[in-house]
C-alpha positions as CSV (number, residue, x, y, z in Angstrom):
1,M,98.2,131.5,64.4
2,K,100.7,129.3,66.2
3,N,97.9,127.0,67.3
4,I,96.7,126.7,63.7
5,R,100.2,125.9,62.5
6,F,100.7,123.2,65.1
7,K,97.3,121.6,64.2
8,S,98.1,121.8,60.5
9,I,101.5,120.0,61.1
10,L,99.7,117.4,63.2
11,I,97.1,116.7,60.5
12,V,99.8,116.4,57.8
13,A,101.9,114.1,60.0
14,L,99.0,111.8,60.8
15,T,98.0,111.7,57.2
16,A,101.5,110.8,56.1
17,L,101.7,108.2,58.9
18,S,98.4,106.7,57.7
19,L,99.6,106.5,54.1
20,W,102.9,104.9,55.3
21,S,100.9,102.3,57.3
22,L,98.7,101.4,54.3
23,W,101.6,101.4,51.8
24,P,102.3,97.7,52.3
25,T,98.7,96.9,51.6
26,Y,98.9,98.7,48.3
27,K,102.2,96.9,47.5
28,D,100.6,93.5,48.4
29,Y,97.7,94.3,46.1
30,S,100.0,95.4,43.3
31,Y,102.1,92.2,43.6
32,S,98.9,90.1,43.4
33,K,97.8,91.9,40.3
34,Q,101.2,91.4,38.6
35,L,101.1,87.7,39.4
36,A,97.6,87.4,38.1
37,R,98.7,88.9,34.8
38,L,101.5,86.4,34.3
39,T,100.2,83.5,32.1
40,T,102.8,80.8,32.6
41,A,104.0,79.0,35.7
42,E,107.6,79.7,34.8
43,D,107.0,83.5,34.7
44,S,105.2,83.4,38.0
45,L,107.9,81.4,39.7
46,K,110.6,83.8,38.3
47,F,108.7,86.8,39.5
48,V,108.2,85.3,43.0
49,R,111.9,84.4,43.3
50,E,113.0,87.9,42.2
51,N,110.7,89.7,44.6
52,R,110.4,87.1,47.4
53,E,111.5,89.4,50.2
54,A,109.4,92.3,49.1
55,I,106.3,90.1,48.6
56,E,106.7,88.5,52.0
57,T,107.2,91.9,53.8
58,A,104.2,93.4,52.1
59,A,102.0,90.5,52.9
60,E,103.1,90.5,56.6
61,K,102.5,94.3,57.1
62,S,99.4,94.7,54.9
63,L,95.8,95.1,56.1
64,K,94.6,91.6,57.1
65,L,91.3,90.3,56.0
66,G,89.0,88.3,58.2
67,L,87.6,84.8,57.7
68,D,84.4,86.1,55.9
69,L,86.5,88.1,53.4
70,K,89.5,86.0,52.9
71,G,87.9,82.6,53.1
72,G,88.9,79.8,55.6
73,M,87.4,77.7,58.4
74,Y,85.2,78.5,61.3
75,L,85.0,75.7,64.0
76,V,83.3,75.3,67.3
77,L,85.1,72.9,69.5
78,E,83.8,71.3,72.7
79,V,86.1,70.2,75.5
80,D,85.0,66.7,76.8
81,L,84.9,67.4,80.5
82,I,83.0,64.2,81.1
83,D,86.0,62.3,79.8
84,L,88.1,64.4,82.2
85,I,85.8,63.4,85.1
86,K,86.1,59.7,84.2
87,E,89.9,60.0,84.1
88,R,89.9,61.6,87.6
89,A,87.8,58.9,89.2
90,W,89.9,56.2,91.0
91,N,86.9,53.9,91.4
92,K,84.6,52.9,88.6
93,D,81.7,50.6,88.9
94,D,78.2,50.1,87.4
95,T,76.7,52.9,89.6
96,F,79.4,55.3,88.4
97,D,78.8,54.4,84.8
98,E,75.1,55.1,85.3
99,I,75.9,58.5,86.8
100,I,78.2,59.4,83.9
101,A,75.6,58.3,81.4
102,A,73.0,60.5,83.1
103,V,75.3,63.5,83.1
104,K,76.2,62.9,79.4
105,S,72.5,62.9,78.4
106,K,71.9,66.2,80.2
107,A,75.0,67.9,79.0
108,V,74.0,68.3,75.4
109,D,73.8,72.1,75.7
110,G,77.2,73.7,75.5
111,N,76.4,76.1,78.3
112,A,75.5,73.2,80.7
113,Q,77.7,73.1,83.8
114,V,79.0,69.5,83.8
115,I,80.3,69.6,87.4
116,E,76.9,70.9,88.6
117,L,75.1,68.1,86.8
118,L,77.5,65.6,88.3
119,V,76.9,66.9,91.8
120,S,73.1,66.8,91.2
121,E,73.3,63.1,90.2
122,F,75.3,62.2,93.3
123,K,72.9,64.0,95.6
124,K,69.9,62.4,93.8
125,R,71.4,58.9,94.7
126,S,72.6,60.0,98.2
127,I,76.2,58.9,97.4
128,R,79.3,60.5,98.8
129,M,81.6,61.7,96.0
130,S,84.7,60.5,97.9
131,R,83.6,57.0,96.9
132,Y,84.9,57.8,93.4
133,F,87.1,60.9,93.6
134,Y,90.3,62.0,95.4
135,E,90.7,61.0,99.1
136,V,88.1,59.0,101.0
137,R,88.2,61.5,103.9
138,D,87.4,64.4,101.6
139,S,84.0,66.1,102.0
140,D,81.7,66.6,99.0
141,E,82.3,70.3,99.2
142,E,86.1,69.9,98.9
143,I,85.7,67.5,96.0
144,I,83.4,69.8,94.2
145,V,85.9,72.7,94.5
146,K,88.7,70.5,93.2
147,L,86.6,69.3,90.2
148,R,85.5,72.8,89.3
149,K,89.1,74.0,89.4
150,E,90.2,71.1,87.2
151,A,87.3,71.7,84.7
152,E,88.1,75.4,84.4
153,A,91.8,74.8,84.1
154,A,91.1,72.1,81.4
155,V,89.2,74.6,79.2
156,V,91.9,77.3,79.7
157,R,94.7,74.8,79.0
158,A,92.9,73.5,75.9
159,K,92.5,77.0,74.5
160,E,96.2,77.7,75.1
161,I,97.3,74.4,73.4
162,I,95.0,75.0,70.4
163,R,96.4,78.5,70.0
164,N,100.0,77.1,70.1
165,R,99.1,74.5,67.5
166,V,97.5,77.2,65.2
167,D,100.4,79.6,65.7
168,Q,102.9,76.9,64.8
169,Y,100.8,75.8,61.8
170,G,101.2,79.4,60.5
171,V,97.7,80.8,60.3
172,A,97.7,84.6,60.0
173,E,95.3,86.4,62.4
174,P,93.4,83.5,63.9
175,V,90.5,84.1,66.3
176,I,90.4,81.7,69.3
177,Q,87.9,82.4,72.0
178,T,86.0,80.5,74.7
179,Q,82.2,80.4,74.5
180,G,80.1,79.2,77.4
181,A,81.4,76.7,79.9
182,R,83.4,74.4,77.6
183,R,83.3,75.5,74.0
184,I,86.1,77.1,72.0
185,I,85.5,79.2,68.9
186,V,88.3,78.9,66.2
187,A,88.3,81.1,63.1
188,L,91.2,80.4,60.7
189,P,91.4,82.8,57.7
190,G,93.1,81.6,54.5
191,V,93.1,77.9,55.5
192,S,92.5,75.5,52.6
193,D,93.6,72.0,53.8
194,E,90.5,71.3,55.9
195,D,91.3,67.7,56.8
196,R,94.7,68.5,58.1
197,V,93.4,71.3,60.3
198,R,90.7,69.0,61.7
199,K,93.3,66.4,62.7
200,L,95.6,69.1,64.1
201,L,92.9,70.6,66.4
202,R,91.1,67.4,67.3
203,G,94.1,65.3,68.2
204,T,94.6,65.0,71.9
205,A,98.4,64.4,71.4
206,K,98.4,61.8,74.2
207,L,101.8,60.1,73.6
208,E,102.5,56.9,75.4
209,F,105.3,54.2,75.3
210,K,103.8,50.8,75.9
211,L,105.1,47.2,75.9
212,V,103.8,44.9,73.2
213,R,102.5,41.5,74.5
214,D,103.7,38.4,72.9
215,N,101.9,36.9,69.9
216,E,100.7,33.8,71.8
217,S,98.9,36.0,74.3
218,M,97.2,37.9,71.5
219,L,96.1,34.8,69.7
220,E,94.6,33.3,72.8
221,A,92.8,36.5,73.5
222,L,91.4,36.6,70.0
223,E,90.2,33.0,70.3
224,R,88.3,33.9,73.6
225,I,86.7,36.9,71.9
226,N,85.7,34.9,68.9
227,R,84.0,32.2,71.0
228,F,82.3,34.9,73.1
229,L,80.9,36.6,70.0
230,A,79.8,33.3,68.4
231,D,78.0,32.3,71.6
232,S,76.4,35.8,71.9
233,E,75.1,35.6,68.3
234,A,73.8,32.1,68.8
235,A,71.9,33.2,71.9
236,E,70.4,36.2,70.2
237,E,69.4,34.0,67.2
238,T,67.8,31.4,69.5
239,E,65.6,34.0,71.2
240,S,64.4,35.2,67.8
241,M,63.7,31.7,66.3
242,P,60.3,30.1,66.5
243,D,59.9,27.1,68.9
244,G,61.4,23.9,67.7
245,E,63.9,25.4,65.3
246,S,67.6,25.5,65.9
247,P,69.8,28.5,65.0
248,V,72.6,28.3,62.5
249,K,75.7,29.1,64.6
250,T,78.2,31.5,63.2
251,A,81.6,29.8,63.5
252,N,84.1,32.6,63.5
253,P,82.5,36.1,63.7
254,L,85.8,37.7,64.7
255,Y,88.0,35.9,62.3
256,E,85.8,37.0,59.5
257,N,87.0,40.6,60.2
258,I,90.7,40.0,60.6
259,F,93.5,38.5,58.5
260,M,96.5,36.5,59.9
261,E,99.9,35.9,58.2
262,N,103.3,34.9,59.5
263,G,102.3,35.4,63.1
264,R,101.0,38.9,62.5
265,V,97.3,40.0,62.7
266,Y,95.9,42.5,60.2
267,V,92.6,44.3,60.1
268,P,91.0,45.2,56.7
269,D,90.0,48.8,56.2
270,Y,86.3,47.9,55.9
271,S,86.5,46.3,59.4
272,R,88.6,48.9,61.1
273,E,85.8,51.1,62.5
274,Y,83.8,48.1,63.7
275,L,86.7,46.4,65.5
276,T,87.9,49.7,67.0
277,G,84.5,50.0,68.7
278,L,84.4,46.3,69.6
279,F,87.7,46.3,71.4
280,Q,86.6,49.3,73.5
281,R,83.6,47.4,74.9
282,E,83.9,46.5,78.6
283,D,82.7,43.0,78.1
284,I,85.3,42.4,75.4
285,Q,88.1,44.1,77.5
286,K,87.4,41.6,80.3
287,L,88.4,38.8,77.9
288,L,91.9,40.2,77.4
289,P,94.8,39.5,79.7
290,K,95.0,41.7,82.8
291,D,96.2,45.2,82.2
292,S,96.0,44.8,78.4
293,E,94.4,46.5,75.4
294,I,94.2,46.0,71.6
295,R,95.2,48.8,69.4
296,L,95.6,49.2,65.6
297,S,98.5,50.8,63.7
298,A,98.1,54.4,62.5
299,R,99.7,53.6,59.1
300,S,98.0,51.3,56.6
301,I,99.6,48.7,54.4
302,E,98.5,48.2,50.9
303,V,98.6,44.7,49.5
304,G,97.5,43.1,46.2
305,D,94.3,44.2,44.5
306,G,94.4,47.5,46.4
307,E,93.4,46.0,49.7
308,V,94.3,48.1,52.7
309,L,95.3,46.5,56.0
310,Y,96.2,47.7,59.5
311,D,98.5,45.9,62.0
312,M,96.9,44.8,65.3
313,F,98.8,44.9,68.6
314,L,98.1,43.6,72.1
315,L,99.7,46.1,74.4
316,K,100.2,46.5,78.1
317,K,97.6,49.0,79.1
318,T,99.7,50.9,81.7
319,P,102.3,53.0,79.8
320,E,105.9,52.7,80.7
321,L,106.4,56.4,79.8
322,T,104.2,59.3,78.6
323,G,104.8,62.3,76.4
324,G,105.1,64.7,79.3
325,V,108.8,64.1,79.3
326,I,109.3,65.2,75.7
327,T,111.1,68.5,75.5
328,E,111.9,68.7,71.7
329,A,110.3,67.2,68.6
330,K,111.5,67.6,65.0
331,A,110.0,66.4,61.7
332,T,112.7,65.0,59.4
333,F,113.5,62.1,57.0
334,G,115.0,58.8,58.1
335,A,118.7,58.2,57.3
336,S,118.3,54.8,55.6
337,A,115.3,55.7,53.4
338,L,113.4,58.9,52.6
339,Q,110.7,58.0,55.0
340,P,109.2,60.9,57.2
341,E,109.7,60.5,60.9
342,V,109.7,62.6,64.1
343,T,112.7,62.6,66.4
344,M,112.2,63.3,70.0
345,R,114.4,64.4,73.0
346,M,113.4,63.8,76.6
347,N,114.1,65.8,79.8
348,S,116.5,64.4,82.5
349,D,113.7,62.5,84.3
350,G,112.5,61.0,81.0
351,T,116.0,60.1,79.9
352,A,116.7,58.2,83.1
353,K,113.4,56.3,82.9
354,W,113.9,55.6,79.2
355,A,117.3,54.1,79.8
356,R,115.9,51.9,82.6
357,I,112.9,50.8,80.4
358,T,115.0,50.0,77.3
359,G,117.7,48.3,79.4
360,A,115.1,46.0,81.1
361,N,113.3,45.0,77.8
362,I,116.0,44.2,75.3
363,G,114.6,41.9,72.7
364,R,111.0,43.0,73.3
365,R,108.9,45.5,71.3
366,I,107.9,48.9,72.7
367,A,105.0,50.6,70.9
368,I,104.9,54.3,70.4
369,V,101.2,55.2,70.8
370,L,99.7,58.6,69.9
371,D,96.0,59.2,70.6
372,G,95.4,55.4,70.7
373,A,97.0,54.6,67.4
374,V,100.3,52.7,67.2
375,Y,102.8,54.6,65.0
376,S,105.7,52.2,65.4
377,A,106.6,49.2,67.6
378,P,110.4,48.7,67.2
379,V,112.4,45.9,68.9
380,V,114.7,47.2,71.7
381,E,118.2,46.1,70.6
382,S,120.1,47.8,73.4
383,K,119.8,50.2,76.2
384,I,119.2,53.8,75.1
385,P,120.9,56.2,77.5
386,G,120.6,59.5,75.6
387,G,116.8,60.1,76.0
388,S,116.1,60.0,72.3
389,S,113.3,58.2,70.4
390,V,111.8,58.2,67.0
391,I,108.2,58.0,65.7
392,N,108.1,56.5,62.2
393,G,105.4,54.8,60.2
394,I,104.3,58.3,58.9
395,D,102.9,58.7,55.4
396,S,104.0,62.2,54.5
397,I,106.2,65.0,55.7
398,E,103.1,67.1,56.3
399,E,101.8,64.5,58.8
400,A,105.3,64.5,60.4
401,Q,105.2,68.3,60.7
402,D,101.7,68.1,62.3
403,L,103.0,65.6,64.8
404,E,105.9,67.9,65.6
405,I,103.4,70.7,66.2
406,V,101.1,68.8,68.6
407,L,104.0,67.3,70.5
408,K,105.6,70.7,71.0
409,A,102.3,72.3,72.0
410,G,101.6,69.5,74.5
411,A,98.7,67.2,75.1
412,L,95.2,68.4,75.6
413,P,93.9,67.9,79.1
414,A,90.7,66.4,77.7
415,P,89.5,65.4,74.2
416,V,87.9,68.0,72.1
417,R,85.1,67.4,69.5
418,I,84.2,69.5,66.5
419,I,80.5,70.2,67.0
420,E,80.1,72.9,64.3
421,E,82.1,73.7,61.2
422,R,81.7,76.2,58.4
423,T,83.9,76.8,55.4
424,V,84.1,80.1,53.5
425,G,85.6,79.8,50.0
426,P,87.9,82.5,48.7
427,S,85.5,83.3,45.8
428,L,82.7,83.9,48.2
429,G,85.0,86.2,50.3
430,A,85.9,88.1,47.1
431,D,82.2,88.6,46.4
432,Y,81.8,89.9,50.0
433,I,84.7,92.4,49.5
434,R,83.1,93.7,46.2
435,S,79.7,94.1,47.9
436,G,81.2,95.7,51.0
437,L,83.3,98.2,49.0
438,L,80.4,99.0,46.7
439,S,78.1,99.7,49.6
440,A,80.7,101.8,51.3
441,S,81.5,103.7,48.1
442,W,77.8,104.5,47.4
443,G,77.3,105.6,51.0
444,L,80.3,107.8,50.9
445,C,79.4,109.4,47.5
446,I,75.8,110.0,48.5
447,V,76.8,111.6,51.9
448,A,79.5,113.7,50.2
449,L,77.2,114.9,47.5
450,F,74.6,115.9,50.1
451,M,77.1,117.8,52.2
452,I,78.3,119.7,49.1
453,V,74.8,120.6,47.9
454,Y,73.5,121.6,51.3
455,Y,76.6,123.2,52.9
456,R,78.7,124.2,49.8
457,K,82.3,125.0,50.8
458,A,81.7,123.9,54.4
459,G,80.4,120.6,53.0
460,V,83.7,120.2,50.9
461,S,85.7,120.6,54.1
462,A,83.5,118.0,55.8
463,D,84.1,115.6,52.9
464,I,87.8,116.1,53.2
465,A,87.6,115.2,56.9
466,L,85.4,112.3,56.0
467,I,88.0,110.8,53.6
468,L,90.7,111.3,56.2
469,N,88.5,109.6,58.8
470,I,88.3,106.4,56.7
471,L,92.0,106.6,56.0
472,F,92.8,106.8,59.7
473,V,90.5,103.8,60.5
474,L,92.1,101.6,57.8
475,S,95.6,102.6,58.8
476,V,95.0,101.8,62.5
477,L,93.7,98.4,61.5
478,A,96.8,97.8,59.4
479,G,99.2,99.2,61.9
480,F,98.0,97.0,64.7
481,S,97.6,93.9,62.5
482,A,93.8,93.8,63.1
483,A,91.7,91.9,60.6
484,L,89.1,93.7,58.5
485,T,85.8,91.7,58.4
486,L,82.5,92.1,56.7
487,P,80.9,93.5,60.0
488,G,84.0,95.7,60.1
489,I,83.1,97.2,56.8
490,A,79.6,97.8,58.2
491,G,81.2,99.6,61.1
492,I,83.1,101.8,58.7
493,V,79.8,102.6,56.8
494,L,78.2,103.5,60.1
495,T,81.3,105.7,61.0
496,I,80.7,107.7,57.8
497,G,77.2,108.6,58.9
498,M,78.4,109.4,62.4
499,A,81.2,111.6,61.2
500,V,78.8,113.6,59.1
501,D,76.4,113.8,62.0
502,A,79.0,115.6,64.1
503,N,79.7,118.1,61.2
504,V,76.0,118.7,60.8
505,L,75.7,119.7,64.4
506,I,78.6,122.1,64.1
507,F,77.4,123.6,60.8
508,E,73.9,124.2,62.1
509,R,75.3,125.9,65.2
510,V,77.4,128.1,63.0
511,R,74.3,129.0,60.9
512,E,72.5,130.0,64.1
513,E,75.3,132.3,65.1
514,I,75.4,133.8,61.6
515,A,71.7,134.4,61.7
516,A,72.2,136.2,65.0
517,G,74.4,138.7,63.2
518,K,77.9,137.6,64.2
519,N,80.8,137.8,61.8
520,L,82.0,134.5,60.1
521,R,85.1,133.9,62.3
522,L,83.2,134.5,65.6
523,A,80.3,132.4,64.3
524,V,82.6,129.5,63.5
525,D,84.4,129.7,66.9
526,T,81.1,130.0,68.8
527,G,79.4,127.2,66.8
528,Y,82.3,124.8,67.5
529,S,82.2,125.8,71.2
530,K,78.5,125.2,71.6
531,A,78.4,121.9,69.6
532,F,81.4,120.5,71.5
533,S,79.6,119.0,74.5
534,A,76.8,117.5,72.4
535,I,79.4,115.9,70.0
536,V,81.6,114.6,72.8
537,D,78.6,113.2,74.8
538,S,77.3,111.3,71.8
539,Q,80.7,109.9,70.8
540,I,81.6,108.8,74.3
541,T,78.3,106.9,74.6
542,T,79.0,105.2,71.3
543,L,82.6,104.3,72.4
544,G,81.1,102.8,75.6
545,A,78.7,100.7,73.6
546,G,81.4,99.6,71.2
547,F,83.7,98.7,74.1
548,L,81.0,96.5,75.7
549,L,80.3,94.8,72.4
550,Y,84.0,94.1,71.9
551,I,84.5,92.7,75.4
552,Y,81.5,90.5,75.6
553,G,80.9,89.8,71.9
554,I,82.5,87.1,69.7
555,G,83.8,86.9,66.2
556,P,81.7,89.2,63.8
557,I,80.4,91.3,66.7
558,Q,84.0,92.1,67.8
559,G,84.9,93.0,64.2
560,F,82.0,95.5,64.1
561,A,82.8,96.9,67.5
562,L,86.5,97.4,66.7
563,T,86.0,99.5,63.6
564,L,83.1,101.4,65.3
565,M,85.4,102.4,68.2
566,I,88.3,103.4,65.9
567,G,85.9,105.3,63.6
568,T,84.3,107.1,66.5
569,A,87.6,108.3,67.9
570,A,88.7,109.4,64.4
571,S,85.4,111.2,64.0
572,L,86.0,113.3,67.1
573,F,89.4,114.3,65.7
574,T,88.3,115.0,62.2
575,A,85.1,116.9,63.2
576,L,86.6,119.1,66.0
577,V,90.1,119.6,64.7
578,I,90.5,119.1,60.9
579,T,87.4,120.9,59.7
580,K,88.1,123.8,62.2
581,V,91.6,124.1,60.8
582,I,90.3,124.1,57.2
583,F,87.7,126.8,58.1
584,N,90.4,129.0,59.8
585,L,92.7,128.7,56.8
586,L,90.0,129.6,54.3
587,I,88.7,132.5,56.4
588,E,92.3,133.9,56.7
589,R,92.6,133.8,52.9
590,N,89.1,135.3,52.4
591,L,88.1,132.1,50.6
592,M,85.1,131.4,52.8
593,T,82.0,133.6,53.2
594,V,78.7,133.4,55.0
595,K,77.3,131.9,51.8
596,S,79.7,129.0,52.2
597,F,77.3,127.5,54.7
598,G,74.4,127.4,52.2
């Protein structure tokens, strides 16, 4: 009797705890319904203001929905390890470029091991790797080990930085996992601003402070590039012309794509992509002054007739300072005008270097370059000893906030590319929820009806346990902030069938004992005892399969495995404890007879 009382108290306590865990979900649903019923924006705003704290608390503690149910973005990112390899090489010649090109052509598959492909290309050409990497005295084996460690660390670091950016962006329950050798899966439920998310995840956040070359040097470099392009076009046209005909030489192929005014050089929006690629060409870079590069401004300038222009800068290629010294970044508005900007603070090493750099370059311009785009290029008016700097030239406070996020999270060790992207709309997610709930409801009703018809009162007790089983699964998901996905709903539906299967084993054992002439109490006790090992064995094997699916699976598979494991554990408890307690209570009160088992 004491044992039954303890188990009854335990069941009541777990049921109360489950209801308490799911209460915020109900409140969140209730608030959403109330907001939907309000017809005017004023009423909605008033309701949110009056219930802000309760709404936020309910949303935070409610059962989360996955990407497929809530809507959002699913992206596959690939870490560019080839770019990392190029950065690590201290020597770069035509042979090295050929090797890199060969590796790139073979590394199309995301599971391809880039370092192994690189090693294979070097062995094919019988070239020592120390000719390009690390120390000259290093053996190939030592260099391979170093490159492998750097590649592995780059993927791990990229995943950490992406997670930091997503967390600071404020996405609830994101899924971020590695796949293969260099790919990262990112699922972001509830995200609607897709362009902003792409920029946030893709941006390398490589911050550099570079000196701006004088205008005379830039104009001379542009003149050389223009002559080179004109001569190249003339040569190509000569080759394609019939004998005896002369080509019509293009006078200014570069100047046709740029615009000059008051000593400044601008690039029209229609030429931006072409010129960005042009200035990255090696033959064009050789025409620039030593240790120089051409970069465009990040912010556009709109002139008359809606034409959009970008500033062009000739910069010193070697940075004076990099973003590794930044310890704090904050999005704010400028004091003189309501223009978004990002203020930055540096560590002690950066502060000392920044003071020396600004003190030595008073009257010159220093460009603040982020991911190859110039955000601002202010003139240094005096030495800056405090280690502070500002990024301006930002179009919106959202862009400033995103810059703050990427600067705080740090720079990616290598560029990442979005190679796959899927967007699930909230309306499609709502359809999935309706379909999932409908299928689960039909499954539950059919199973419950079968149990009642076939096992009568025993079937009713099994149905009660079944409802508690689903309650326990949902409460665990809500309590541990796990997300419910469409495969998760499939796992719940499967759990319904498995929970009933355990009860069927027990009930059939009880029937056998009744047929053998035992009284009802002894038949129930013996039936549970004999069915125990079979039930435990089947549930443990299911738990093992679910565990392996969760560990080695990704995304939807993990969602299915999680609900399957929780449901299996709950099935053990409901089948072996709850139904047994119900039977004992009914038998004690003479409310159950042999006929109760059909």
